[in-house]
VOGU-3710 file (C-alpha; in Angstrom, 3 decimals, decimal comma):
1> mtdakavpes> -23,322/22,759/-20,186  -22,500/18,846/-18,884  -24,957/16,205/-17,713  -25,486/16,149/-13,911  -25,184/12,756/-13,777  -22,101/11,570/-15,317  -19,586/11,249/-13,278  -15,711/11,792/-14,912  -14,017/8,280/-14,788  -11,304/10,394/-12,922
11> dvivgmtvyl> -13,486/11,010/-9,954  -14,680/7,810/-9,754  -11,869/5,875/-9,625  -10,849/8,174/-6,028  -14,606/6,788/-4,572  -16,322/10,289/-6,013  -19,451/8,357/-7,639  -22,200/10,749/-7,262  -23,077/14,625/-7,627  -24,999/15,989/-4,620
21> tasrgiggri> -26,710/18,182/-6,880  -28,973/17,669/-9,847  -28,580/21,219/-11,589  -26,420/20,969/-14,892  -22,857/22,118/-14,793  -21,102/24,373/-17,143  -18,338/22,484/-17,974  -14,994/24,760/-18,878  -11,578/25,233/-17,881  -9,765/25,644/-14,813
31> rqraedfvvn> -6,367/26,968/-14,256  -6,014/28,610/-17,874  -3,937/31,181/-15,889  -2,223/30,973/-12,570  -3,715/34,483/-11,536  -7,234/32,016/-12,323  -6,797/29,674/-8,963  -6,451/32,405/-5,880  -5,903/31,001/-2,824  -5,789/33,270/0,914
41> evyadrftse> -5,221/31,737/4,309  -7,393/32,576/7,236  -6,943/32,531/10,573  -6,449/34,180/14,096  -4,127/36,730/15,254  -1,690/35,829/17,459  1,242/38,389/17,322  3,326/39,241/20,253  5,558/42,422/20,321  8,647/40,004/20,869
51> gryqlikvtk> 9,124/35,838/20,549  11,963/33,384/19,469  9,651/33,308/16,086  9,538/35,867/13,027  5,953/35,670/11,171  6,021/36,318/7,655  3,179/36,641/4,967  4,251/34,984/2,089  2,765/35,440/-1,440  3,518/33,035/-4,507
61> tdtethhmar> 2,328/32,988/-7,742  2,768/29,427/-10,385  5,341/28,289/-7,571  5,329/24,802/-5,578  5,459/25,403/-1,721  8,458/23,547/-0,891  10,553/24,790/-3,599  9,613/28,071/-2,458  10,703/27,432/1,100  14,078/25,783/-0,144
71> elsrrlqisq> 15,091/29,339/-1,926  13,834/31,085/1,168  16,393/29,098/3,398  19,123/29,705/0,720  18,830/33,115/0,715  18,277/33,915/4,365  21,166/31,361/4,764  19,643/29,254/7,229  18,319/25,211/7,247  15,160/24,680/5,877
81> rriswagtkd> 14,153/23,443/9,187  13,819/26,895/10,514  10,772/27,444/8,424  7,349/26,379/9,136  3,931/26,887/7,600  0,408/25,506/8,268  -0,578/23,768/4,644  0,968/23,183/1,309  -0,499/25,455/-1,404  -1,632/24,931/-4,905
91> kravttqrms> 1,724/25,489/-7,848  -0,601/26,580/-10,635  -2,666/29,424/-8,391  -1,526/32,877/-6,894  -1,244/31,954/-2,985  -1,013/33,607/0,548  0,287/32,251/3,416  1,710/32,738/6,781  4,991/31,177/7,680  7,225/31,091/10,492
101> ldsillaepl> 10,985/32,237/11,097  12,743/30,461/13,895  15,280/32,689/15,552  15,305/34,980/11,960  14,844/38,580/12,268  13,232/39,699/8,735  13,347/43,609/8,973  12,251/44,600/5,067  10,325/42,665/2,669  11,874/39,973/0,122
111> sfgtvvaepi> 11,328/39,272/-2,793  12,766/36,679/-5,356  11,227/35,461/-8,572  7,341/35,096/-8,271  7,670/35,412/-4,588  7,373/38,076/-1,904  7,961/37,441/1,518  6,884/40,470/4,213  7,712/40,833/7,781  4,502/40,663/9,745
121> grsdrpislg> 4,760/40,587/13,541  6,557/38,035/15,922  5,324/35,061/18,025  6,274/32,762/20,864  5,918/29,804/19,250  6,048/28,724/15,346  3,434/28,213/13,059  2,959/24,242/12,526  0,806/22,079/10,369  -2,934/22,840/10,699
131> dldgndfvit> -2,705/25,819/12,370  -5,398/27,921/10,287  -8,579/29,000/10,654  -9,406/27,804/6,337  -8,935/29,561/3,027  -10,515/32,105/0,867  -10,972/31,283/-2,654  -11,157/33,258/-5,967  -11,097/30,909/-8,617  -12,108/31,460/-12,413
141> vravdgiqnd> -13,731/28,860/-14,844  -12,869/29,720/-18,220  -14,211/28,535/-21,760  -17,480/27,820/-20,505  -20,174/27,272/-23,262  -23,638/29,115/-23,528  -24,412/32,667/-23,529  -24,234/34,464/-19,781  -27,769/34,453/-18,542  -28,003/30,168/-19,265
151> vasavggvve> -24,440/29,592/-17,565  -25,746/32,416/-14,604  -28,983/30,148/-14,117  -26,915/26,804/-13,939  -24,486/28,045/-11,487  -27,151/29,291/-9,292  -29,174/25,931/-9,352  -26,062/24,671/-7,682  -25,741/27,432/-5,568  -29,567/27,153/-5,011
161> etrnarglpn> -29,244/23,248/-4,134  -26,191/23,253/-1,662  -27,556/25,689/0,005  -30,988/23,858/0,443  -28,543/21,363/1,667  -26,815/23,243/3,938  -23,754/22,242/1,965  -21,735/20,046/-0,416  -20,109/16,401/0,443  -17,169/16,865/2,189
171> ffgiqrfgsi> -14,864/14,810/0,073  -11,684/14,644/-0,373  -10,835/15,855/-3,844  -8,305/14,347/-6,603  -5,096/16,503/-5,404  -5,480/13,545/-2,202  -4,862/10,615/-5,201  -2,335/12,900/-7,424  -3,971/14,930/-9,988  -2,487/13,939/-13,254
181> rpvnhvvgra> -1,812/10,512/-11,686  -4,590/9,702/-9,305  -1,809/6,423/-7,867  -1,370/7,595/-4,146  -4,447/5,305/-2,917  -3,671/2,469/-4,801  0,714/2,451/-3,602  -1,527/2,567/0,147  -3,739/-0,394/-0,228  -0,639/-2,344/-1,468
191> lvdgdlerav> 1,208/-0,961/2,026  -2,171/-1,995/4,183  -1,831/-5,527/2,526  1,922/-5,445/3,563  3,140/-6,059/-0,243  5,608/-3,519/-0,259  6,938/-4,904/-3,861  3,354/-4,201/-4,786  3,441/-0,458/-3,530  6,828/0,841/-4,687
201> mtyiakpfpd> 5,890/-0,818/-8,092  2,921/0,377/-8,439  3,924/4,138/-7,621  7,222/3,487/-10,173  5,609/1,462/-12,862  1,905/2,423/-13,058  1,427/4,467/-16,149  -1,606/6,559/-16,446  -3,291/7,583/-19,745  -2,166/11,660/-18,863
211> epddvkavrq> 1,161/11,059/-18,585  3,726/12,027/-21,268  4,129/9,040/-24,221  7,631/8,788/-22,664  6,566/8,436/-18,731  4,425/5,986/-19,637  6,806/3,647/-22,051  9,326/3,733/-19,158  6,667/2,643/-16,950  5,543/-0,100/-18,479
221> svaetydfke> 9,349/-1,438/-19,434  10,092/-1,330/-15,751  6,744/-3,131/-14,418  7,700/-5,770/-17,676  11,487/-6,532/-17,122  12,836/-5,221/-13,569  15,797/-3,350/-15,018  16,059/-0,957/-12,963  19,109/0,519/-14,067  17,545/1,283/-17,546
231> alkhmpvrlr> 14,646/2,374/-16,535  17,075/4,807/-14,071  18,189/6,240/-17,638  15,326/7,101/-19,071  13,056/7,984/-16,208  12,771/12,266/-16,246  15,055/14,031/-13,938  11,609/16,012/-12,787  10,368/12,615/-11,381  12,445/12,802/-8,744
241> yeramlnhla> 10,947/10,422/-6,341  10,800/7,530/-8,951  14,259/8,370/-9,698  15,353/7,934/-6,201  13,488/4,656/-5,978  15,426/3,126/-8,919  18,414/4,374/-7,516  18,036/2,320/-4,379  16,473/-0,678/-6,196  19,484/-0,616/-9,087
251> kypndfdgal> 21,880/-1,208/-6,260  19,920/-3,031/-3,918  17,440/-5,192/-6,451  15,005/-6,987/-3,825  15,314/-3,898/-1,063  11,608/-2,667/-1,809  11,712/-1,487/1,769  14,828/0,234/1,577  13,507/1,834/-1,992  10,218/3,081/-0,193
261> gvlstnlqkl> 12,155/4,631/2,993  14,289/6,791/0,399  10,963/8,497/0,662  10,140/11,222/3,426  7,903/9,523/6,112  5,600/11,942/5,623  4,785/11,174/1,741  4,870/7,279/2,985  2,267/7,824/5,328  0,402/10,146/2,382
271> fvhayqsylf> -0,166/6,934/0,620  -1,755/5,123/3,253  -3,756/8,186/4,228  -4,644/8,635/0,516  -6,352/4,506/0,940  -8,049/5,702/3,990  -9,598/8,555/2,280  -10,742/6,711/-0,466  -12,547/4,114/1,503  -14,274/7,610/3,326
281> nqmlssrler> -15,120/8,352/-0,614  -17,028/5,841/-1,079  -18,764/5,886/2,554  -19,730/8,717/1,270  -20,595/8,513/-2,170  -22,752/5,510/-0,966  -24,683/7,297/1,394  -25,935/9,777/-0,669  -27,019/7,100/-3,249  -28,758/5,636/-0,376
291> gfplgvgfdg> -30,838/8,517/-0,822  -29,435/9,889/2,929  -29,132/13,582/3,112  -25,809/14,683/5,056  -27,296/17,859/6,955  -30,142/15,237/8,716  -28,878/12,562/11,196  -29,932/8,567/10,836  -30,051/6,087/13,093  -26,285/5,020/13,804
301> drvraldrer> -25,269/8,578/12,680  -22,281/10,015/14,908  -23,109/13,560/15,040  -20,503/16,092/17,345  -20,890/19,678/18,523  -19,071/22,027/16,805  -18,101/23,952/19,844  -16,468/20,967/21,848  -15,565/17,198/21,189  -18,659/15,922/22,353
311> vrtvvpknvh> -19,888/12,585/19,999  -23,586/11,155/20,199  -24,726/8,643/18,147  -28,294/9,056/16,693  -30,966/6,726/18,236  -34,953/6,919/18,138  -35,391/8,622/21,126  -32,729/10,981/20,539  -33,099/11,874/16,908  -35,536/14,966/16,943
321> evnqslaagt> -32,951/17,007/19,317  -30,420/15,872/17,547  -31,286/17,067/14,243  -32,286/20,130/15,639  -28,901/20,803/16,418  -27,682/20,148/12,834  -31,082/22,500/11,268  -29,416/25,513/13,486  -25,741/24,730/12,164  -24,726/24,112/15,895
331> asvqmpvpgy> -23,802/20,145/14,899  -22,428/17,900/12,201  -22,845/14,337/11,267  -19,428/12,491/11,036  -18,390/9,134/9,556  -14,773/7,708/9,701  -11,970/7,431/7,455  -11,095/4,100/8,431  -8,246/3,059/10,617  -7,161/0,036/13,058
341> dtalsdgvig> -8,782/2,264/16,028  -11,787/2,848/13,896  -15,160/1,886/15,483  -18,045/1,654/12,891  -21,195/3,109/13,074  -24,638/1,516/13,888  -27,962/1,044/12,569  -28,428/1,708/8,775  -25,214/3,974/8,197  -23,177/1,612/10,137
351> qierdviasa> -24,636/-1,202/7,486  -23,061/1,241/5,038  -19,969/1,726/6,596  -19,260/-2,019/6,703  -20,757/-2,481/2,900  -18,228/-0,500/1,980  -14,998/-2,419/3,737  -16,829/-5,730/3,007  -16,819/-4,706/-0,551  -13,238/-3,468/-0,490
361> gvnldaftie> -11,975/-6,796/1,242  -10,321/-4,831/3,876  -9,629/-6,048/7,205  -9,140/-2,897/9,671  -7,028/-4,174/11,936  -4,442/-4,071/9,026  -3,915/-0,620/9,091  -1,636/-0,996/11,991  0,740/-2,294/8,824  3,024/-4,862/10,815
371> scprlaskgv> 5,284/-5,230/7,794  6,131/-1,032/8,243  4,504/-0,119/11,757  6,033/3,478/11,435  2,850/3,728/8,574  0,420/2,178/11,124  -2,939/5,032/11,456  -5,552/4,720/13,660  -7,778/6,675/11,517  -10,257/9,809/12,298
381> mrnvllpadi> -13,910/10,957/11,986  -14,233/13,240/9,402  -17,463/15,952/9,040  -19,931/14,555/6,032  -20,820/18,400/5,153  -19,022/20,901/3,849  -20,677/24,473/4,084  -20,022/26,868/1,528  -21,567/30,323/0,660  -20,714/30,244/-3,314
391> rfdvapdela> -20,849/33,394/-5,023  -20,216/33,792/-8,709  -20,301/36,223/-11,571  -20,681/35,401/-15,062  -18,839/37,348/-17,897  -17,171/36,795/-21,813  -14,005/35,116/-21,567  -11,888/37,898/-22,901  -9,273/34,404/-23,484  -11,900/32,809/-25,550
401> edrmkvelrf> -13,835/34,071/-28,253  -17,885/33,425/-27,875  -17,567/31,569/-24,251  -17,887/32,898/-21,129  -15,868/32,709/-17,818  -17,520/32,045/-14,028  -15,694/33,953/-10,958  -16,157/31,261/-7,840  -15,705/33,170/-4,445  -15,933/30,839/-1,165
411> flpkgcyatt> -14,507/29,748/2,210  -13,794/26,518/3,088  -12,588/25,493/6,748  -8,640/23,859/7,061  -8,610/20,144/5,125  -11,228/20,680/3,046  -11,159/20,888/-1,171  -11,694/23,776/-3,851  -12,219/20,872/-6,172  -15,527/19,637/-3,789
421> vlrevmktrl> -17,247/22,877/-5,157  -15,546/23,130/-8,362  -17,196/19,481/-9,368  -20,583/20,475/-8,264  -20,356/23,258/-10,572  -19,011/22,386/-13,742  -19,778/18,677/-13,508  -17,020/17,612/-15,723  -13,322/16,405/-15,623  -11,365/19,116/-13,606
431> v> -8,673/20,427/-16,005
//
C-alpha cells in the first residue's frame, strides 16, 4: 500500500500536485501485458445503407495507431489521407476503434500482424477527430502487495470517496506531456515565450532519467556542443522526430524555425496545448489544495449546463440554484485551459486562476505566438470534474507469486484520461 499524500515527482512536474482521495493507494504495475489495458470506443451509430465512406472496426494489440494506419493504407493501396479516425489509441494495449475509408469497399475482414479490420457499414461523411462519445476501459493492475481483503478495502475506499465527490479531478494525464519523457509542455512554454531555439533544443537535447543511457548521452552532448552532425550519427533511428530536426540543423545550423517546421503542424500545436494543459492542471490542483470541491460552485465559478452551451457565472444570488443543478448532475463547473482569448474567472476562483498565471510569469496575450503565428491558441473551457463509475475485482495475480491483481472497469468521456482514475487508485508512479 502507498501513502495517500505523497504525490510522485512524475505527477508534480506536469501540474498534478494533489490527490482527491485520502484512502491509501494499492501501488502495483500496469501494462505488464498488452491485454492488461483494454480500450473500446463508444459512439452513437450513424450507419447508412449507402455512402461514400466505408466504416470499419479495427482491433489492434500492442500496435501504435499511426503505424497501423500506414500499414493499412499500404495493404489497401491507398493514400493514408483516405483513412480517418476519432482518436489515437494506446500502443501497449488491446484497443477497438472505428475508422472510415474514403471511397473504398471492404467486403471481407482484413488481418495483418495483430490487427483485424472488419467492415461494419457505410456513412455519408468520414469519421473525424473527436467523433466519439468516449471509451470503455478494462485495466488490470498487477503485482499489488497485500492480502485480498485489504486490497479490496483500499480500492473500495477510493471508489466511495470519488462517488461522494461526484467524480475525480479532470486532469490532463501524463500522456499529454510524454509518458517516458514529459517535456512537451516545456517545449510549449519556450514557443509561447517566442524562443524557437530553446524550444527545439529542449526537445532534442533535454535528457530524462528513465531514458536509456546512450540516448541521455547524445542529448547531453548536443546540448553542450551544438554539433548536430555528430548527434545525428548517434541518435537512435526510433527517435524519428529528433532525427528529422537534427538532419535539418546539420544542414542549416541556425534555422530553428525550419527545424521545428519539419514536424507536422499538429505535433507543433501539441507542444503549445501541452503547456496550456499544464497550467490547467496547476489551477485544478490549487483549487483542491485550497479546499474548493469540484462538484460545488463558488463565487466566480463558471458553470455550463450539460444539455446546452449556456454558461453561468456563480454569484451570491444564484449560488443555491446553480448548486442544485450541479448536485443533480445536469451542469458542470469549468475552468480555463488558458490562451490568448481567455477571460479569467471572477471572485475567489478567479484569484486561483490569476495566482497560477502570475506564478508561471506568462502573459495570456503571448499565446498569439508572434514568432510562429500558426501555433496560436485561443484557449478553451474544460470541466473540472470527471464522472467515473468505477467497478473492480481483486484476485491473485497469476504473473506474480503471493501478490494480487485488480481489474478496474469504467467509462470516460472523450478527451479524458484513464490515468486520472489509475493515479487515485494506485497513488504511485504509473509504470
